[in-house]
C-alpha angles and dihedrals in degrees: 000000000000120000090203114087120201111253117229123179121208122236109280094019132104131213090254089060095248121127117257129189114268113238114281114236118224109246093213130042125190132195117271109235128155092002097302142080108273127187117231110270089236091052088232122145134180131210123245112210133201102246091214097054105014086231115149108245101178148340120246129198110254106230115211134182094284090053091051090051090049091050092049091049090050091050092050091049092049096047099081092052092045092048092048093047114108112255091241091058092049087049091053092048093050090048089051089054088053091050094048091047089053091047090054098034094113093050092046091048094048091048090051092046095049097042099051109011097251112157110264091233090058093044090053090051090050092051092050092045089053090053090047090053092055091046091050094051092044086059095055099039093095093041099061114102103173096266126137130212117214105230095176135339091281103033136064129189122205 
């Protein structure tokens, strides 16, 4: 039996026992197009409500067909530069996504918890797993050489 217990801090508390401010949720969220927050072309927004209290927790841009087309165009325009980017630079960018996700994990978890009722503990785990995914893929970006591994007669891994 271990004598070391895992240390878990509660929302709004710090390791030194003093109260800290819980993360502030942004009241407005836009679409992410061309590497920046972008309002919906229609200007429409919809409210996200806490399912436990029905309280409005934020407003989100309502993406419509024209926004999807704009996002697809932006992705197509970005692809040549991404494809030409050295693997080490792609690695660094993916690791930065992991770092920023970790930095905002509490805010992301709280937003997830309030918007759909998921337990905060699980939402925190999800945020950290997301960061771990980006970190993992940043680590293999410069190790992929276009080969495939036959896993079974019908499946390949690469």
